[in-house]
C-alpha positions as CSV (number, residue, x, y, z in Angstrom):
1,X,15.7,12.1,-22.5
2,X,16.5,8.7,-21.0
3,X,16.1,5.2,-22.7
4,X,16.7,2.0,-21.8
5,X,19.9,0.4,-24.1
6,X,18.4,-3.0,-25.5
7,X,21.2,-4.7,-22.9
8,X,19.6,-2.6,-20.2
9,X,15.9,-4.1,-21.2
10,X,17.4,-7.2,-21.2
11,X,18.5,-7.4,-17.3
12,X,16.2,-5.2,-16.2
13,X,13.6,-7.8,-17.2
14,X,15.8,-10.7,-16.2
15,X,16.1,-8.8,-12.5
16,X,11.7,-8.7,-12.6
17,X,11.3,-12.5,-13.1
18,X,14.0,-13.0,-10.8
19,X,12.2,-11.3,-8.1
20,X,8.7,-12.0,-9.2
21,X,9.8,-16.1,-8.9
22,X,10.8,-15.3,-4.8
23,X,7.9,-15.3,-3.1
24,X,8.2,-12.4,0.2
25,X,5.1,-12.3,2.4
26,X,5.2,-9.4,4.5
27,X,7.3,-10.5,7.2
28,X,9.0,-12.7,4.7
29,X,10.6,-10.6,2.4
30,X,14.6,-11.1,3.0
31,X,15.4,-13.3,0.0
32,X,13.9,-10.2,-2.3
33,X,15.4,-7.6,-0.3
34,X,19.1,-9.2,-0.4
35,X,18.3,-9.1,-4.3
36,X,17.3,-5.4,-4.4
37,X,20.3,-4.1,-2.4
38,X,22.3,-6.2,-5.0
39,X,20.8,-4.6,-7.4
40,X,21.0,-1.3,-5.8
41,X,24.6,-1.5,-5.5
42,X,24.7,-2.1,-9.6
43,X,23.3,0.5,-10.6
44,X,25.3,3.1,-8.9
45,X,23.9,4.2,-6.0
46,X,25.8,6.0,-3.5
47,X,25.0,4.2,-0.1
48,X,22.9,1.3,0.1
49,X,21.6,0.4,3.4
50,X,18.8,-1.5,5.5
51,X,17.2,-0.1,8.5
52,X,16.1,-2.1,11.6
53,X,12.7,-3.2,10.2
54,X,13.9,-4.4,6.7
55,X,13.2,-1.4,4.1
56,X,16.2,-1.9,1.5
57,X,17.4,1.8,0.6
58,X,19.4,3.9,-1.4
59,X,20.7,7.2,-1.9
60,X,22.0,8.8,-4.6
61,X,23.3,12.3,-5.3
62,X,24.4,14.8,-2.5
63,X,23.2,15.4,0.9
64,X,22.0,18.9,0.1
65,X,18.2,19.6,-0.2
66,X,15.9,18.9,-1.2
67,X,15.3,15.4,-1.2
68,X,13.2,13.5,-3.2
69,X,12.3,9.7,-2.5
70,X,11.0,7.3,-4.7
71,X,9.0,4.7,-2.3
72,X,7.3,1.0,-2.9
73,X,6.9,-1.8,-1.2
74,X,9.0,-5.6,-1.1
75,X,5.7,-7.9,0.0
76,X,3.0,-9.4,-1.9
77,X,-0.3,-10.7,-0.6
78,X,-0.5,-14.7,-0.7
79,X,-1.6,-16.9,-3.5
80,X,-4.8,-18.1,-2.3
81,X,-6.0,-20.8,-5.2
82,X,-3.8,-21.5,-7.4
83,X,-5.9,-23.5,-9.3
84,X,-7.4,-19.6,-10.7
85,X,-4.4,-19.3,-12.2
86,X,-3.4,-19.6,-15.8
87,X,-0.2,-19.3,-15.3
88,X,2.7,-19.9,-12.8
89,X,2.5,-17.7,-9.5
90,X,6.0,-18.0,-9.5
91,X,7.2,-18.7,-12.9
92,X,7.3,-14.9,-14.3
93,X,6.1,-16.3,-17.5
94,X,6.3,-13.5,-20.5
95,X,3.3,-13.6,-22.9
96,X,3.6,-11.0,-25.5
97,X,5.2,-8.5,-23.4
98,X,3.3,-8.8,-20.6
99,X,4.9,-10.9,-17.3
100,X,2.4,-12.8,-15.3
101,X,3.5,-13.4,-11.5
102,X,2.0,-12.8,-7.9
103,X,3.7,-8.7,-7.2
104,X,4.4,-8.3,-11.1
105,X,2.3,-5.1,-10.9
106,X,1.8,-4.6,-7.0
107,X,4.4,-3.3,-6.7
108,X,7.9,-5.5,-8.3
109,X,7.6,-3.9,-11.3
110,X,7.8,-0.4,-10.1
111,X,11.2,-1.5,-7.5
112,X,12.7,-2.5,-11.1
113,X,12.0,0.5,-12.8
114,X,12.7,2.7,-9.8
115,X,16.3,0.7,-9.5
116,X,17.0,1.3,-13.4
117,X,15.9,5.0,-13.5
118,X,18.8,5.4,-11.2
119,X,20.8,3.7,-13.6
120,X,20.0,5.6,-16.2
121,X,21.2,8.5,-14.4
122,X,24.1,7.3,-13.1
123,X,25.5,5.7,-16.8
124,X,24.4,9.4,-18.0
125,X,26.9,11.2,-15.8
126,X,24.1,13.3,-13.9
127,X,25.2,15.0,-10.6
128,X,21.6,15.7,-9.1
129,X,21.9,19.1,-7.0
130,X,20.1,17.6,-4.2
131,X,19.6,14.3,-2.9
132,X,17.0,10.9,-4.4
133,X,16.5,8.4,-2.4
134,X,14.8,4.8,-3.3
135,X,13.3,3.0,-0.2
136,X,11.7,-0.4,-0.8
137,X,9.3,-1.5,2.0
138,X,8.1,-4.1,4.3
139,X,5.0,-4.8,5.4
140,X,3.0,-3.0,3.3
141,X,0.2,-5.0,2.5
142,X,-1.4,-6.0,6.0
143,X,-0.5,-2.3,7.5
144,X,0.2,0.4,4.8
145,X,2.6,3.1,6.0
146,X,3.8,1.4,8.8
147,X,7.7,0.9,7.4
148,X,8.3,4.4,5.3
149,X,7.1,5.7,8.9
150,X,10.1,4.1,10.8
151,X,12.0,5.3,8.0
152,X,11.2,8.5,8.2
153,X,10.5,8.8,12.0
154,X,13.7,6.6,14.0
155,X,15.7,6.5,10.7
156,X,15.9,10.6,10.3
157,X,14.7,10.2,6.2
158,X,12.6,13.1,5.8
159,X,11.7,13.4,2.5
160,X,10.4,17.2,0.9
161,X,9.1,15.2,-1.6
162,X,7.3,11.4,-2.0
163,X,6.6,9.1,-5.6
164,X,4.8,6.3,-4.6
165,X,5.3,3.5,-7.5
166,X,2.0,1.9,-6.8
167,X,-0.2,1.0,-9.7
168,X,-1.2,3.6,-11.5
169,X,-1.2,2.9,-15.5
170,X,1.5,5.8,-15.5
171,X,-1.4,8.5,-14.7
172,X,-1.1,10.5,-12.1
173,X,-2.6,10.1,-8.3
174,X,-3.4,12.9,-5.6
175,X,-4.8,10.2,-2.7
176,X,-7.3,8.4,-2.1
177,X,-9.4,7.4,0.8
178,X,-8.1,6.4,4.1
179,X,-9.5,3.1,6.2
180,X,-10.2,2.1,9.9
181,X,-10.5,-1.3,11.2
182,X,-12.7,-1.5,14.3
183,X,-13.3,-5.0,16.0
184,X,-17.0,-5.2,17.9
185,X,-17.2,-7.4,20.7
186,X,-21.1,-8.8,22.3
187,X,-21.5,-10.6,25.5
188,X,-24.5,-12.8,26.0
189,X,-25.4,-15.5,28.5
190,X,-24.7,-19.1,27.8
191,X,-27.2,-22.0,27.7
192,X,-28.7,-25.7,26.4
193,X,-29.7,-24.7,22.5
194,X,-32.9,-26.2,23.5
195,X,-33.5,-24.0,25.9
196,X,-32.4,-20.3,23.7
197,X,-35.0,-18.4,26.0
198,X,-32.6,-19.4,29.2
199,X,-30.1,-17.3,27.5
200,X,-28.3,-14.3,25.5
201,X,-27.6,-15.0,22.4
202,X,-24.1,-12.8,21.3
203,X,-24.7,-13.9,17.8
204,X,-28.4,-11.9,17.8
205,X,-27.0,-9.2,20.0
206,X,-24.1,-8.8,16.5
207,X,-26.6,-9.7,14.4
208,X,-28.9,-5.9,15.7
209,X,-26.0,-3.8,15.4
210,X,-24.5,-5.1,11.7
211,X,-28.0,-5.0,9.9
212,X,-27.8,-1.2,11.5
213,X,-24.4,-0.4,9.9
214,X,-25.5,-2.4,6.8
215,X,-28.5,1.1,7.2
216,X,-25.4,3.2,8.3
217,X,-23.4,2.6,5.4
218,X,-26.2,4.6,2.9
219,X,-25.2,7.4,5.3
220,X,-21.7,8.2,5.2
221,X,-19.3,11.4,4.4
222,X,-19.1,12.3,0.5
223,X,-16.1,14.3,-1.1
224,X,-16.0,15.5,-4.2
225,X,-12.7,14.5,-5.1
226,X,-12.3,11.0,-3.3
227,X,-15.8,10.2,-2.8
228,X,-18.6,8.8,-0.1
229,X,-17.0,6.9,2.3
230,X,-17.7,3.6,3.1
231,X,-18.9,-0.1,6.0
232,X,-18.6,-2.7,5.5
233,X,-18.4,-6.1,7.6
234,X,-16.2,-8.5,7.0
235,X,-15.4,-11.2,9.1
236,X,-18.1,-12.6,12.2
237,X,-17.4,-15.3,14.3
238,X,-18.8,-16.7,18.1
239,X,-17.4,-18.9,21.2
240,X,-19.7,-20.7,22.8
241,X,-19.5,-24.4,25.1
242,X,-20.3,-26.6,22.4
243,X,-22.5,-26.4,18.9
244,X,-25.4,-26.9,21.3
245,X,-24.9,-24.3,23.5
246,X,-26.6,-20.8,23.3
247,X,-22.9,-18.6,22.4
248,X,-22.0,-15.6,25.1
249,X,-19.4,-14.0,22.8
250,X,-19.4,-12.7,18.9
251,X,-17.5,-10.3,17.1
252,X,-17.1,-8.9,13.9
253,X,-14.4,-7.0,12.1
254,X,-15.7,-3.7,10.4
255,X,-13.3,-2.0,7.5
256,X,-14.8,1.4,7.4
257,X,-12.6,3.7,4.3
258,X,-13.1,7.3,5.5
259,X,-13.4,10.3,3.5
260,X,-12.2,13.8,3.6
261,X,-13.6,14.8,6.8
262,X,-13.7,11.5,8.2
263,X,-11.6,10.6,11.5
264,X,-10.9,7.7,13.7
265,X,-13.2,9.5,16.5
266,X,-16.0,10.3,14.1
267,X,-16.1,6.5,12.4
268,X,-15.9,5.0,16.0
269,X,-18.8,7.4,17.8
270,X,-21.3,5.9,14.7
271,X,-20.5,2.7,15.9
272,X,-20.8,3.2,19.9
273,X,-24.2,5.8,19.2
274,X,-25.8,2.1,17.7
275,X,-24.7,0.2,20.5
276,X,-25.9,3.2,22.6
277,X,-29.4,2.7,20.7
278,X,-29.8,-0.8,20.4
279,X,-29.2,-1.4,24.1
280,X,-27.0,-4.6,23.8
281,X,-24.1,-5.4,26.0
282,X,-21.2,-4.5,23.8
283,X,-17.5,-3.0,23.4
284,X,-16.1,-1.3,20.3
285,X,-11.8,-0.5,19.3
286,X,-9.3,-0.2,17.0
287,X,-7.5,-2.9,16.2
288,X,-3.5,-3.4,16.3
289,X,-1.1,-4.5,14.1
290,X,1.6,-6.7,15.5
291,X,3.8,-8.3,14.0
292,X,7.8,-9.6,13.9
293,X,9.4,-8.2,10.5
294,X,12.4,-10.4,9.0
295,X,14.9,-8.5,11.0
296,X,13.4,-9.1,14.9
297,X,11.9,-6.2,14.6
298,X,8.7,-6.0,16.9
299,X,6.4,-3.4,14.9
300,X,3.1,-2.7,15.8
301,X,0.9,-0.1,14.9
302,X,-3.0,1.1,14.9
303,X,-4.8,0.4,12.8
304,X,-5.9,3.9,11.4
305,X,-5.4,5.4,8.4
306,X,-6.0,9.2,7.3
307,X,-7.8,10.1,3.9
308,X,-5.4,12.5,1.7
309,X,-5.2,14.2,-1.3
310,X,-2.4,16.6,-2.9
311,X,-3.9,20.0,-4.4
312,X,-3.9,19.7,-8.3
313,X,-2.0,23.2,-8.4
314,X,0.9,21.4,-5.9
315,X,4.1,21.9,-7.7
316,X,5.1,18.6,-7.6
317,X,1.8,17.0,-9.1
318,X,2.0,19.8,-11.7
319,X,6.4,18.6,-12.4
320,X,5.1,15.0,-12.8
321,X,2.1,16.1,-14.9
322,X,4.9,17.7,-17.8
323,X,7.6,15.1,-16.9
324,X,5.2,12.8,-17.9
325,X,3.8,14.2,-21.0
326,X,7.9,15.4,-22.1
327,X,8.9,11.8,-21.8
328,X,5.6,9.9,-23.2
329,X,3.9,12.0,-25.2
330,X,0.3,12.5,-23.5
331,X,-0.9,14.2,-21.0
332,X,-1.8,11.9,-17.9
333,X,-4.7,12.3,-16.0
334,X,-5.2,13.0,-12.6
335,X,-7.2,11.1,-9.7
336,X,-7.0,9.0,-6.4
337,X,-6.5,4.9,-5.8
338,X,-8.9,3.4,-4.7
339,X,-6.9,0.8,-2.6
340,X,-4.8,2.6,0.1
341,X,-0.9,3.5,0.5
342,X,1.6,4.4,2.1
343,X,0.8,8.5,1.6
344,X,-1.7,7.6,4.3
345,X,1.4,8.2,6.4
346,X,3.6,10.7,4.3
347,X,0.7,12.9,3.0
348,X,-2.1,11.8,5.5
349,X,0.0,11.9,8.9
350,X,3.1,13.8,7.9
351,X,2.4,16.2,5.2
352,X,4.8,15.6,3.1
353,X,4.0,16.2,-0.5
354,X,3.3,13.2,-2.2
355,X,2.1,11.7,-5.5
356,X,1.1,8.3,-7.4
357,X,2.9,7.3,-10.4
358,X,3.9,4.0,-11.3
359,X,3.3,1.2,-14.0
360,X,0.6,-1.8,-13.9
361,X,-2.8,-1.7,-13.9
362,X,-4.7,-1.2,-10.0
363,X,-7.5,-4.1,-10.8
364,X,-4.5,-6.7,-11.5
365,X,-3.8,-6.0,-8.0
366,X,-3.6,-8.9,-5.8
367,X,-5.2,-11.2,-8.4
368,X,-4.7,-14.4,-9.7
369,X,-2.5,-14.1,-12.9
370,X,-1.1,-10.8,-12.0
371,X,0.3,-8.9,-14.7
372,X,1.8,-6.0,-15.8
373,X,3.1,-4.9,-19.6
374,X,6.9,-4.8,-19.4
375,X,6.7,-1.7,-21.9
376,X,4.9,0.0,-18.8
377,X,7.9,-0.8,-16.7
378,X,10.6,0.7,-19.9
379,X,8.6,3.8,-19.5
380,X,8.6,4.2,-15.9
381,X,12.2,4.2,-15.9
382,X,12.7,6.8,-18.1
383,X,9.8,8.8,-16.1
384,X,11.6,8.5,-13.0
385,X,14.6,9.4,-14.5
386,X,13.6,12.6,-15.8
387,X,11.3,13.7,-12.5
388,X,14.6,13.2,-10.6
389,X,16.7,15.5,-12.8
390,X,13.7,18.3,-12.9
391,X,13.2,18.4,-9.2
392,X,16.5,18.3,-7.9
393,X,17.9,19.7,-11.1
394,X,21.8,19.3,-12.0
């Protein structure tokens, strides 16, 4: 089995601290991308390149099929309230074997483990009978699947299997719910707030719709594995000539989580039915994500992300189960993520068999004092190396 030396562990920790100390908000991943590309070259990847959107891609093995991809994102969410942190969010402090900092868990720890997993293969002289590709992708936090779609559809790098390194506490994930983001706009007629009877308050119309959506949230679809869909109004705003005028415009955003069997069309029809029933002047649309990447690539994505689940008996999942048991000495749980990942594209859209396996606990993602156990990063490194051998052979 593959094991890191003391020197390897020290190098890995130094690298992980470096990239945690380097901010990488979505669209601003360039400095971390440079560090990751350099680390890939040192680790022994056959080829390392940056694609047009800014993904850093490394390849090892030969160009024969099958192709296995290890996928992780370089971007992180922001800090929000620094006072909520006991540790400097960019300090990469280590206390009792736990590294603290933004991105430590989500998901720079897994990116580091993937690189050093390849280093283990390279140092052992392993000749893979296929190709292992590592993709460190951009802009996953605001628009999961976007950058991986660019790599697959425009770059032609289409794997036979996908392993996502999102935090799973070194257990296995085989799916998660999808989501669609819907904006609803209500329109009214403005007048002086001293005579509301002369106008038509767009905020009141929005409130009626929101009340009905709250009732709808208790009647959504359910799946035996992924559980029920959900609905939440997450942002509300209005517009008027002044604060003593009746608003003629209001809008709100719906975060609709989709379980298996629920689609964009179904979610939109539910909202449209409420608009018709309540007889308000309103329109609903699925929002669009638009952002320039650090390379200047103009990214755009329709904000619909399908639910997905890989069957439990799939060979990819069963192989990963055996590898974890063989490498780490326990039978991993098989479950799902609560959040959304690039699997919405790889499995949900492209049909590429996908699993999740990564160090770190989901509960620490996006939190103050985000953290990861270094020992789990070391363990993930061994698992990633062994899984490549099991799937690609030698």
